[in-house]
Phi, psi and omega in degrees: 000137180267132178259106179271138179233151175274136180298322182299332182270354182270153176301145185302324182292331178281326184266355188304317182293333183269354186243131175220132177248090185288344179297332179296332183281354179269351180289123182302325179292321177295318179299321178297317180295317180297317179296319179296317178294323179295318176299317179301313182293318180296321177292317185289322185246016180297325182291336179269357181054035182274321181213138175258164184302314181298320178293321179294323176297313180299314179297319179297318178295320177298316179296318179299321182285334189245342188267127182295321181292328176285324177297326177303321181296327182277332182274333183255110183298339179288336180276300173069192186293329180297316179289323176302314179300312182300311181294321180295316178298320178299313181295317178294321179297316178301315181295314184289319179301317179298314180295319180296322180298314180288326179293321182289338179274347183264157179243136182290157179299321181297320179293318182295319183273353180082010182281351183280354184285000000 
């Protein structure tokens, strides 16, 4: 027997992956924060070629739409854009560091075959 559950009745951490509120990404102030965080990430990790600004913007918008802790910043006026920026940079940094770590451990096909010379 299949046990069906409503997402609304489930704890937010369990339903987080299945829920996205894209309306939050249309707020001009949110877009400014996401762009600022994207610039920060592109500057910080540009030398590793891990993330570009446009990719960071896209990742930031996805996080704003899906992450409960970022939604708290938009719902609670005491937190505001400063906390949103801080939390967004933390989440993006975690994602980018992991990718950069694996990228730095890998060797390109061109280097292995000697075609990079």
